[in-house]
KOLZA-479484 format. One line per 3 residues: number of its first residue (from 1); their letters; for each residue x, y, z of N, C-alpha, C. Coordinates in nm, 2 decimals, always signed. Layout:
<pts>
NUM = A = X,Y,Z,X,Y,Z,X,Y,Z; ...;
</pts>
This chain:
<pts>
1 = MTA = -0.02,-1.20,-1.05,-0.07,-1.35,-1.08,-0.19,-1.35,-1.17; -0.27,-1.29,-1.15,-0.41,-1.27,-1.26,-0.33,-1.27,-1.40; -0.26,-1.18,-1.41,-0.22,-1.13,-1.55,-0.14,-1.23,-1.58;
4 = GNR = -0.03,-1.29,-1.50,+0.01,-1.40,-1.56,-0.06,-1.54,-1.58; -0.16,-1.53,-1.52,-0.25,-1.62,-1.55,-0.34,-1.62,-1.68; -0.38,-1.50,-1.72,-0.46,-1.46,-1.83,-0.36,-1.52,-1.92;
7 = AAT = -0.21,-1.45,-1.92,-0.11,-1.49,-2.04,-0.07,-1.63,-2.07; -0.09,-1.77,-1.94,-0.11,-1.87,-1.98,-0.21,-1.93,-2.05; -0.34,-1.87,-2.00,-0.42,-1.92,-2.10,-0.45,-1.88,-2.22;
10 = AAA = -0.39,-1.78,-2.27,-0.39,-1.71,-2.42,-0.30,-1.81,-2.48; -0.15,-1.85,-2.39,-0.06,-1.90,-2.45,-0.13,-2.07,-2.48; -0.19,-2.10,-2.42,-0.25,-2.23,-2.41,-0.37,-2.25,-2.51;
13 = DKL = -0.43,-2.14,-2.57,-0.54,-2.15,-2.64,-0.46,-2.15,-2.77; -0.34,-2.09,-2.79,-0.26,-2.08,-2.91,-0.21,-2.21,-2.93; -0.13,-2.30,-2.85,-0.10,-2.42,-2.86,-0.21,-2.53,-2.95;
16 = GED = -0.32,-2.52,-2.94,-0.38,-2.60,-3.02,-0.39,-2.75,-2.97; -0.35,-2.82,-3.04,-0.31,-2.97,-3.06,-0.20,-3.00,-2.96; -0.12,-2.94,-2.94,+0.00,-2.97,-2.89,-0.02,-2.94,-2.72;
19 = RGL = -0.13,-2.95,-2.68,-0.14,-2.93,-2.52,-0.06,-3.05,-2.41; +0.00,-3.13,-2.48,+0.06,-3.21,-2.40,+0.23,-3.19,-2.34; +0.24,-3.06,-2.44,+0.41,-3.04,-2.38,+0.42,-3.02,-2.25;
22 = ASV = +0.57,-3.06,-2.19,+0.60,-3.05,-2.07,+0.60,-2.89,-2.03; +0.66,-2.80,-2.11,+0.68,-2.67,-2.08,+0.67,-2.60,-2.22; +0.64,-2.45,-2.19,+0.61,-2.39,-2.34,+0.65,-2.23,-2.26;
25 = LLP = +0.75,-2.21,-2.35,+0.85,-2.06,-2.30,+0.74,-1.94,-2.38; +0.70,-1.87,-2.30,+0.64,-1.74,-2.32,+0.73,-1.61,-2.33; +0.68,-1.56,-2.43,+0.76,-1.44,-2.48,+0.77,-1.32,-2.32;
28 = VSE = +0.86,-1.28,-2.32,+0.88,-1.15,-2.19,+0.77,-1.06,-2.22; +0.66,-1.02,-2.11,+0.58,-0.89,-2.15,+0.58,-0.86,-2.03; +0.49,-0.73,-2.02,+0.49,-0.62,-1.90,+0.38,-0.73,-1.80;
31 = ELV = +0.29,-0.83,-1.82,+0.24,-0.89,-1.74,+0.30,-0.99,-1.70; +0.41,-1.05,-1.72,+0.46,-1.16,-1.67,+0.60,-1.12,-1.57; +0.66,-1.00,-1.58,+0.78,-0.93,-1.50,+0.68,-0.89,-1.37;
34 = PPR = +0.75,-0.97,-1.28,+0.71,-0.90,-1.13,+0.79,-0.73,-1.15; +0.69,-0.67,-1.03,+0.76,-0.58,-0.99,+0.88,-0.55,-0.95; +0.94,-0.43,-0.99,+1.10,-0.44,-0.95,+1.11,-0.38,-0.81;
37 = GIV = +1.06,-0.34,-0.74,+1.07,-0.26,-0.64,+0.94,-0.28,-0.51; +0.97,-0.22,-0.41,+0.85,-0.25,-0.28,+0.84,-0.10,-0.31; +0.68,-0.09,-0.35,+0.61,+0.08,-0.35,+0.56,+0.10,-0.25;
40 = NNA = +0.51,+0.03,-0.13,+0.41,+0.08,-0.02,+0.45,-0.02,+0.11; +0.40,+0.04,+0.19,+0.40,-0.05,+0.33,+0.37,-0.18,+0.31; +0.24,-0.17,+0.23,+0.15,-0.31,+0.24,+0.23,-0.38,+0.16;
43 = QLE = +0.30,-0.37,+0.05,+0.39,-0.47,+0.02,+0.52,-0.50,+0.03; +0.58,-0.42,+0.14,+0.65,-0.43,+0.20,+0.63,-0.56,+0.32; +0.52,-0.52,+0.35,+0.46,-0.62,+0.47,+0.44,-0.73,+0.42;
46 = KEL = +0.40,-0.74,+0.30,+0.36,-0.89,+0.24,+0.49,-0.99,+0.20; +0.60,-0.87,+0.16,+0.72,-0.94,+0.08,+0.82,-1.00,+0.22; +0.79,-0.94,+0.35,+0.85,-0.97,+0.47,+0.78,-1.12,+0.50;
49 = MLM = +0.65,-1.12,+0.52,+0.58,-1.22,+0.56,+0.63,-1.36,+0.48; +0.65,-1.33,+0.34,+0.64,-1.43,+0.21,+0.82,-1.47,+0.26; +0.89,-1.41,+0.32,+1.05,-1.44,+0.37,+1.02,-1.51,+0.46;
52 = FAN = +0.99,-1.49,+0.56,+0.96,-1.58,+0.67,+0.87,-1.72,+0.66; +0.78,-1.68,+0.59,+0.71,-1.83,+0.54,+0.81,-1.93,+0.48; +0.87,-1.88,+0.39,+0.97,-1.96,+0.29,+1.06,-2.02,+0.40;
55 = AVM = +1.11,-1.96,+0.46,+1.21,-1.97,+0.57,+1.17,-2.10,+0.66; +1.02,-2.12,+0.68,+0.98,-2.23,+0.78,+0.96,-2.32,+0.68; +0.93,-2.30,+0.57,+0.87,-2.40,+0.49,+0.97,-2.48,+0.39;
58 = FNP = +1.10,-2.41,+0.41,+1.21,-2.50,+0.31,+1.31,-2.53,+0.39; +1.28,-2.53,+0.53,+1.42,-2.59,+0.59,+1.36,-2.69,+0.70; +1.44,-2.77,+0.73,+1.39,-2.91,+0.77,+1.37,-2.88,+0.93;
61 = DPD = +1.25,-2.97,+0.99,+1.21,-2.94,+1.11,+1.14,-3.08,+1.13; +1.22,-3.13,+1.26,+1.17,-3.26,+1.30,+1.05,-3.29,+1.36; +0.95,-3.17,+1.36,+0.82,-3.20,+1.43,+0.74,-3.17,+1.33;
64 = RGF = +0.78,-3.14,+1.19,+0.67,-3.11,+1.10,+0.73,-3.19,+1.00; +0.64,-3.19,+0.89,+0.68,-3.24,+0.74,+0.72,-3.42,+0.77; +0.84,-3.49,+0.73,+0.86,-3.62,+0.71,+0.90,-3.66,+0.86;
67 = GRG = +0.91,-3.54,+1.00,+0.93,-3.62,+1.09,+1.05,-3.66,+1.08; +1.08,-3.73,+1.25,+1.20,-3.80,+1.26,+1.20,-3.94,+1.22; +1.12,-3.97,+1.19,+1.11,-4.14,+1.11,+1.17,-4.12,+0.94;
70 = WPG = +1.18,-4.01,+0.91,+1.29,-3.99,+0.77,+1.42,-4.07,+0.79; +1.45,-4.16,+0.69,+1.56,-4.22,+0.71,+1.71,-4.10,+0.74; +1.79,-4.17,+0.79,+1.93,-4.08,+0.80,+1.89,-3.98,+0.89;
73 = KRG = +1.80,-3.98,+0.96,+1.78,-3.85,+1.09,+1.76,-3.94,+1.21; +1.78,-4.08,+1.20,+1.77,-4.14,+1.33,+1.90,-4.17,+1.41; +1.89,-4.13,+1.53,+2.02,-4.12,+1.62,+2.12,-4.05,+1.60;
76 = DRG = +2.17,-4.03,+1.45,+2.27,-3.97,+1.41,+2.26,-3.80,+1.41; +2.27,-3.75,+1.53,+2.25,-3.58,+1.55,+2.40,-3.52,+1.57; +2.48,-3.58,+1.57,+2.63,-3.49,+1.54,+2.65,-3.48,+1.42;
79 = GEG = +2.74,-3.35,+1.43,+2.79,-3.31,+1.30,+2.94,-3.32,+1.30; +3.02,-3.27,+1.24,+3.16,-3.28,+1.20,+3.22,-3.19,+1.30; +3.33,-3.26,+1.35,+3.37,-3.19,+1.47,+3.36,-3.19,+1.59;
82 = GYA = +3.27,-3.30,+1.63,+3.20,-3.31,+1.77,+3.10,-3.17,+1.80; +3.05,-3.12,+1.71,+2.96,-3.01,+1.71,+2.82,-3.09,+1.66; +2.71,-3.07,+1.75,+2.57,-3.10,+1.73,+2.51,-3.03,+1.66;
85 = VDE = +2.42,-3.06,+1.51,+2.34,-3.02,+1.44,+2.21,-2.99,+1.47; +2.21,-2.84,+1.50,+2.06,-2.82,+1.53,+1.95,-2.81,+1.40; +1.89,-2.90,+1.39,+1.82,-2.93,+1.25,+1.72,-2.81,+1.22;
88 = DGV = +1.65,-2.79,+1.35,+1.54,-2.66,+1.33,+1.58,-2.52,+1.36; +1.71,-2.52,+1.40,+1.73,-2.37,+1.43,+1.72,-2.27,+1.34; +1.71,-2.31,+1.25,+1.68,-2.23,+1.12,+1.52,-2.16,+1.15;
91 = VRE = +1.46,-2.26,+1.18,+1.32,-2.23,+1.16,+1.31,-2.17,+1.27; +1.34,-2.22,+1.42,+1.34,-2.14,+1.54,+1.38,-2.00,+1.52; +1.45,-1.99,+1.46,+1.53,-1.83,+1.47,+1.39,-1.74,+1.36;
94 = ARK = +1.36,-1.83,+1.26,+1.28,-1.72,+1.19,+1.16,-1.72,+1.26; +1.10,-1.80,+1.31,+0.98,-1.77,+1.37,+1.02,-1.66,+1.52; +1.12,-1.63,+1.55,+1.15,-1.53,+1.67,+1.16,-1.42,+1.59;
97 = MFR = +1.24,-1.44,+1.45,+1.25,-1.28,+1.37,+1.11,-1.23,+1.35; +1.03,-1.31,+1.31,+0.92,-1.29,+1.25,+0.79,-1.21,+1.36; +0.80,-1.27,+1.48,+0.78,-1.20,+1.58,+0.78,-1.04,+1.59;
100 = DVE = +0.95,-1.06,+1.61,+1.03,-0.93,+1.61,+0.97,-0.82,+1.50; +1.00,-0.87,+1.38,+0.95,-0.80,+1.29,+0.76,-0.78,+1.27; +0.70,-0.84,+1.32,+0.53,-0.83,+1.32,+0.54,-0.74,+1.45;
103 = VIV = +0.58,-0.66,+1.52,+0.55,-0.60,+1.61,+0.62,-0.46,+1.54; +0.74,-0.48,+1.47,+0.78,-0.33,+1.39,+0.70,-0.30,+1.31; +0.63,-0.41,+1.21,+0.54,-0.36,+1.09,+0.41,-0.32,+1.15;
106 = GEL = +0.37,-0.37,+1.28,+0.25,-0.30,+1.32,+0.26,-0.16,+1.35; +0.37,-0.11,+1.45,+0.41,+0.02,+1.47,+0.42,+0.08,+1.34; +0.47,+0.03,+1.24,+0.47,+0.13,+1.13,+0.33,+0.14,+1.08;
109 = RST = +0.24,+0.05,+1.06,+0.10,+0.09,+1.04,+0.08,+0.17,+1.11; +0.06,+0.15,+1.25,-0.01,+0.28,+1.33,+0.06,+0.41,+1.32; +0.18,+0.43,+1.28,+0.27,+0.56,+1.27,+0.17,+0.61,+1.12;
112 = EQR = +0.14,+0.50,+1.01,+0.09,+0.57,+0.89,-0.04,+0.62,+0.90; -0.11,+0.52,+1.00,-0.26,+0.57,+1.02,-0.25,+0.73,+1.10; -0.17,+0.72,+1.20,-0.14,+0.84,+1.26,-0.15,+0.98,+1.18;
115 = RSQ = -0.02,+0.94,+1.07,+0.00,+1.07,+0.98,-0.11,+1.08,+0.92; -0.20,+0.99,+0.84,-0.25,+1.03,+0.77,-0.38,+1.13,+0.81; -0.42,+1.07,+0.98,-0.53,+1.14,+1.03,-0.47,+1.28,+1.06;
118 = EKE = -0.38,+1.29,+1.09,-0.27,+1.43,+1.10,-0.27,+1.52,+0.97; -0.28,+1.46,+0.88,-0.29,+1.54,+0.76,-0.44,+1.56,+0.70; -0.52,+1.47,+0.75,-0.65,+1.47,+0.71,-0.69,+1.63,+0.81;
121 = KEK = -0.67,+1.63,+0.95,-0.70,+1.74,+1.01,-0.63,+1.84,+0.97; -0.55,+1.85,+0.93,-0.46,+1.98,+0.86,-0.52,+2.04,+0.74; -0.60,+1.92,+0.69,-0.64,+1.95,+0.56,-0.78,+2.01,+0.56;
124 = DKK = -0.87,+1.99,+0.67,-0.97,+2.04,+0.73,-0.95,+2.20,+0.78; -0.85,+2.20,+0.86,-0.84,+2.36,+0.92,-0.78,+2.41,+0.81; -0.73,+2.36,+0.68,-0.72,+2.46,+0.54,-0.83,+2.50,+0.50;
127 = EDK = -0.94,+2.41,+0.46,-1.07,+2.43,+0.40,-1.10,+2.51,+0.49; -1.15,+2.50,+0.65,-1.20,+2.57,+0.70,-1.18,+2.76,+0.71; -1.01,+2.77,+0.71,-0.96,+2.89,+0.68,-0.98,+2.96,+0.54;
130 = EKE = -1.01,+2.90,+0.46,-1.03,+2.95,+0.32,-1.16,+2.96,+0.30; -1.26,+2.89,+0.36,-1.38,+2.94,+0.40,-1.40,+3.05,+0.47; -1.34,+3.07,+0.55,-1.32,+3.22,+0.62,-1.31,+3.31,+0.58;
133 = KDK = -1.19,+3.29,+0.52,-1.15,+3.39,+0.41,-1.22,+3.46,+0.29; -1.29,+3.35,+0.27,-1.41,+3.40,+0.12,-1.51,+3.45,+0.22; -1.57,+3.44,+0.31,-1.66,+3.50,+0.37,-1.60,+3.62,+0.41;
136 = ETQ = -1.50,+3.66,+0.45,-1.43,+3.82,+0.48,-1.43,+3.87,+0.30; -1.39,+3.80,+0.24,-1.37,+3.89,+0.08,-1.51,+3.91,+0.03; -1.62,+3.79,+0.09,-1.75,+3.82,+0.04,-1.81,+3.95,+0.12;
139 = KEK = -1.81,+3.97,+0.24,-1.84,+4.08,+0.32,-1.78,+4.22,+0.28; -1.68,+4.21,+0.24,-1.56,+4.30,+0.23,-1.63,+4.35,+0.03; -1.65,+4.31,-0.03,-1.73,+4.32,-0.15,-1.84,+4.39,-0.16;
142 = EAA = -1.95,+4.34,-0.05,-2.09,+4.38,-0.04,-2.08,+4.52,+0.00; -1.97,+4.53,+0.15,-1.96,+4.67,+0.20,-1.89,+4.78,+0.09; -1.84,+4.70,+0.01,-1.77,+4.80,-0.12,-1.89,+4.87,-0.22;
145 = EKR = -1.97,+4.77,-0.22,-2.07,+4.78,-0.34,-2.17,+4.88,-0.27; -2.19,+4.88,-0.09,-2.30,+4.97,-0.05,-2.26,+5.10,-0.04; -2.11,+5.12,-0.03,-2.06,+5.25,-0.03,-2.05,+5.33,-0.15;
148 = TDT = -2.02,+5.22,-0.27,-2.02,+5.28,-0.40,-2.18,+5.33,-0.43; -2.28,+5.26,-0.39,-2.40,+5.28,-0.44,-2.42,+5.41,-0.37; -2.42,+5.41,-0.23,-2.44,+5.53,-0.17,-2.39,+5.65,-0.18;
151 = ESV = -2.25,+5.63,-0.23,-2.18,+5.74,-0.29,-2.20,+5.82,-0.42; -2.25,+5.70,-0.54,-2.25,+5.75,-0.66,-2.41,+5.78,-0.65; -2.43,+5.93,-0.69,-2.57,+5.98,-0.69,-2.59,+6.07,-0.85;
154 = DED = -2.66,+6.04,-0.90,-2.67,+6.09,-1.07,-2.75,+6.22,-1.04; -2.77,+6.31,-1.15,-2.82,+6.42,-1.11,-2.92,+6.43,-1.12; -3.04,+6.30,-1.12,-3.17,+6.30,-1.07,-3.18,+6.30,-0.92;
157 = GEG = -3.09,+6.28,-0.87,-3.10,+6.26,-0.70,-3.10,+6.11,-0.65; -3.10,+6.03,-0.77,-3.13,+5.90,-0.76,-2.95,+5.81,-0.75; -2.97,+5.72,-0.73,-2.85,+5.65,-0.67,-2.85,+5.53,-0.79;
160 = VAK = -2.71,+5.46,-0.81,-2.71,+5.36,-0.90,-2.76,+5.26,-0.88; -2.79,+5.22,-0.74,-2.88,+5.11,-0.72,-3.01,+5.10,-0.74; -3.07,+5.25,-0.73,-3.22,+5.25,-0.74,-3.26,+5.24,-0.91;
163 = KRK = -3.14,+5.28,-0.98,-3.18,+5.28,-1.11,-3.14,+5.15,-1.17; -3.08,+5.08,-1.13,-3.04,+4.94,-1.15,-3.23,+4.85,-1.11; -3.26,+4.86,-0.98,-3.38,+4.83,-0.96,-3.50,+4.84,-1.08;
166 = RG = -3.51,+4.97,-1.13,-3.63,+5.00,-1.21,-3.57,+4.93,-1.34; -3.43,+4.92,-1.38,-3.42,+4.88,-1.52,-3.43,+4.99,-1.64;
</pts>
C-alpha cells in the first residue's frame, strides 16, 4: 500500500498543471504489482479475513445498509418458481464460516508457536552438547600437553615446559 501511495504521489508531482484529470495510467512497476502468492501464515490469515469481510460488505442484508426501506424490498420476498429468496443468507453463511475459519486459524497459530518453541529447545540442547564437547576436547588437549611435557625431557634434565617458562 505504501509503495503504491509513493508511486501515485510521484506520478501526481509529474503531472504539473494537469492535476484535474479523472484518471492517470501509471506504468507497471514492482511497487504497483501485488504479491503473487501467500508467503506465510500471517498473510493467509489476513487474506481469509478480507474475503469474509468482503462477503459481508458486498452482499445485501436487510438489517444493515439501506435496510428494508429501500424501494423494491417492501413486501416482495418471493422468488421465481415459488421459492423464497433469502436475501441475507450469504451474509449469515459468511459469518458462520468466519467463526469456523477463525478457530482453525487459531489452531494453526498455536501449532506454529509450539513448533517454534520446540525448535528453540532443540537448538539450546544442541548448543549445550557442543559446549560439552568443546570442554571435553579442551580437557583432552590439556592432558595431552601435560603428558608430552612430562615425557619430553632434554639432556639437561629439564622438561620443555620449564624451558618455555624460562624463556
